[in-house]
C-alpha positions in Angstrom: -22.2 -31.9 99.8 -19.3 -31.4 102.2 -18.1 -28.5 104.4 -14.4 -29.0 104.1 -14.1 -29.5 107.9 -12.2 -32.8 108.1 -13.7 -34.9 110.9 -10.8 -37.3 111.4 -8.4 -39.7 109.7 -9.0 -43.3 108.8 -6.5 -46.1 107.9 -6.7 -48.1 104.7 -6.7 -51.7 105.9 -7.4 -53.5 102.6 -6.9 -52.8 98.9 -8.1 -55.0 96.1 -6.7 -54.0 92.7 -8.1 -55.0 89.4 -7.6 -53.5 85.9 -8.5 -49.8 86.0 -10.5 -50.4 89.3 -9.7 -50.6 93.0 -11.7 -51.4 96.0 -10.4 -50.4 99.4 -11.6 -50.7 103.0 -11.0 -48.1 105.7 -11.5 -48.4 109.4 -13.3 -45.4 110.7 -12.9 -43.8 114.1 -15.7 -45.0 116.4 -17.3 -41.5 116.5 -17.7 -41.4 112.7 -18.9 -45.0 112.2 -22.5 -44.7 113.4 -25.6 -45.0 111.1 -23.6 -45.6 107.9 -25.7 -47.1 105.1 -25.0 -48.5 101.7 -24.9 -45.8 99.1 -23.8 -43.1 101.6 -21.1 -40.6 100.7 -17.9 -40.2 102.6 -15.0 -38.0 101.4 -11.5 -39.4 101.3 -8.9 -36.7 101.0 -11.7 -34.5 99.7 -12.9 -37.0 97.0 -16.5 -38.1 97.3 -16.8 -41.9 97.4 -19.8 -44.2 97.8 -20.1 -46.8 100.6 -20.4 -50.3 99.0 -20.2 -52.5 102.2 -20.3 -51.9 105.9 -19.0 -54.3 108.6 -18.9 -52.4 111.9 -16.3 -49.7 111.6 -14.8 -51.2 108.4 -16.3 -49.6 105.3 -15.6 -50.5 101.7 -15.5 -48.2 98.6 -15.0 -48.7 94.9 -12.7 -46.5 92.9 -13.0 -46.3 89.1 -10.2 -45.4 86.6 -11.1 -41.7 86.5 -10.8 -41.4 90.2 -7.5 -43.3 90.3 -6.0 -41.1 87.5 -7.2 -37.8 88.7 -6.7 -38.0 92.5 -4.0 -39.1 95.0 -6.2 -42.1 96.0 -4.6 -44.2 93.2 -1.3 -43.8 95.2 -2.6 -45.2 98.4 -0.9 -48.3 99.9 -2.0 -50.6 102.6 -1.6 -48.9 106.0 -1.9 -45.4 104.6 -4.3 -42.9 106.2 -6.8 -40.6 104.6 -8.7 -37.5 105.7 -12.4 -38.3 106.1 -15.6 -36.3 106.2 -19.1 -37.6 106.2 -21.6 -35.9 103.9 -23.2 -32.8 105.4 -26.9 -32.9 106.4 -29.4 -30.1 106.3 -29.1 -28.0 109.4 -25.4 -28.8 109.9 -23.1 -25.9 110.7 -21.0 -25.0 107.6 -17.6 -24.3 109.2 -15.7 -24.2 106.0 -17.3 -23.7 102.6 -19.5 -25.7 100.4 -17.6 -28.5 98.6 -18.8 -31.1 96.2 -16.1 -33.7 96.6 -15.3 -33.5 92.9 -11.5 -33.2 92.6 -10.1 -30.9 90.0 -6.6 -32.6 90.0 -3.6 -32.8 92.2 -1.0 -30.2 93.4 2.5 -30.9 94.7 3.9 -29.8 98.0 6.8 -27.6 97.0 7.9 -25.9 100.2 7.1 -26.1 103.9 7.9 -23.2 106.3 7.4 -23.8 110.0 7.1 -21.3 112.8 6.2 -21.9 116.5 2.4 -21.7 116.1 1.7 -22.3 112.4 3.0 -23.7 109.1 3.0 -22.2 105.6 2.9 -24.7 102.8 3.5 -23.8 99.1 2.0 -25.9 96.4 3.0 -26.2 92.7 -0.1 -26.1 90.5 -0.9 -26.6 86.8 -1.8 -23.5 84.8 -5.3 -24.8 84.1 -6.1 -24.7 87.8 -4.1 -21.6 88.7 -6.7 -19.6 86.8 -9.1 -20.2 89.7 -6.8 -19.6 92.6 -7.0 -16.1 93.9 -5.5 -14.5 97.1 -7.9 -14.8 100.1 -10.2 -17.1 98.1 -11.4 -20.5 99.2 -9.8 -23.8 98.2 -10.1 -27.5 99.1 -6.9 -29.4 99.7 -7.2 -33.1 100.6 -10.7 -32.3 101.8 -9.7 -29.3 104.0 -11.4 -26.0 103.4 -8.6 -23.4 103.4 -8.0 -19.8 102.6 -5.4 -19.0 100.0 -2.6 -16.8 101.4 -0.3 -15.9 98.5 -0.4 -16.6 94.8 2.6 -16.6 92.4 3.0 -17.6 88.8 2.7 -21.4 89.2 2.3 -21.8 92.9 0.2 -20.7 95.9 0.4 -21.0 99.7 -1.9 -21.6 102.6 -1.3 -21.1 106.3 -2.2 -23.9 108.8 -2.9 -23.7 112.5 -1.8 -26.4 115.0 -5.4 -27.8 115.1 -5.4 -28.5 111.4 -1.9 -30.1 111.5 -3.1 -32.4 114.4 -6.5 -33.3 113.0 -5.5 -33.9 109.3 -2.8 -35.5 107.2 -1.1 -32.1 106.8 0.8 -32.8 110.0 2.5 -35.7 108.2 2.9 -34.3 104.7 6.4 -33.6 103.2 7.8 -31.9 100.1 6.9 -33.9 96.9 3.6 -35.2 98.2 0.6 -35.1 95.9 -2.5 -33.3 97.3 -6.1 -33.4 96.0 -7.3 -30.0 94.8 -10.9 -28.9 94.6 -11.3 -25.3 93.3 -14.1 -23.2 94.6 -17.0 -23.7 92.1 -18.2 -20.1 92.4 -14.8 -18.8 91.6 -14.6 -21.2 88.7 -18.0 -20.1 87.4 -17.0 -16.4 87.6 -13.6 -16.8 85.9 -15.1 -19.0 83.1 -17.9 -16.5 82.5 -15.5 -13.5 82.4 -13.1 -15.3 80.0 -16.0 -16.3 77.7 -17.4 -12.8 77.6 -14.0 -11.2 76.9 -13.3 -13.8 74.2 -16.6 -13.0 72.5 -15.9 -9.2 72.6 -12.5 -9.7 71.0 -13.9 -11.7 68.0 
């Protein structure tokens, strides 16, 4: 489980590509590199990955075809950075909302509107995911727990404070970038249940 509070960014320092399979190594900030064991979970841009090798601050992960196809991790190149969050432990403060690290798909940065103290970003989203995106609801974007600001037919927006822009990749994002999306599981469960009940009543 994750909280959606990105703890920092890590650089991809090695990528090994095979057919339908990648392995990559990131170098963690020193404050996030303590007590990492094989099999531990660390989120990359919100996607839960399993540690397969540890050498000091350098940590290796394997990515299978489904992960490469469904997330923006398949687009990573040597030298790129990712948002990272280590798995939550019992007793940790939940500053965002409960997140599983299971990515629903990607959305595309469509518009960025900057003002002196915050930034609004609009994302284009597929119809299948838009069903679960509601104003003032929770959403996970590249591992960040955020509140949805506005919703239109095929897009939605979030508002970002300077701290989020500094701490995460959102300070470097640009129009056209692909962002990992995790919909709120409680919202998804409610929407799916309501749709199923209505469909049964209309039979």
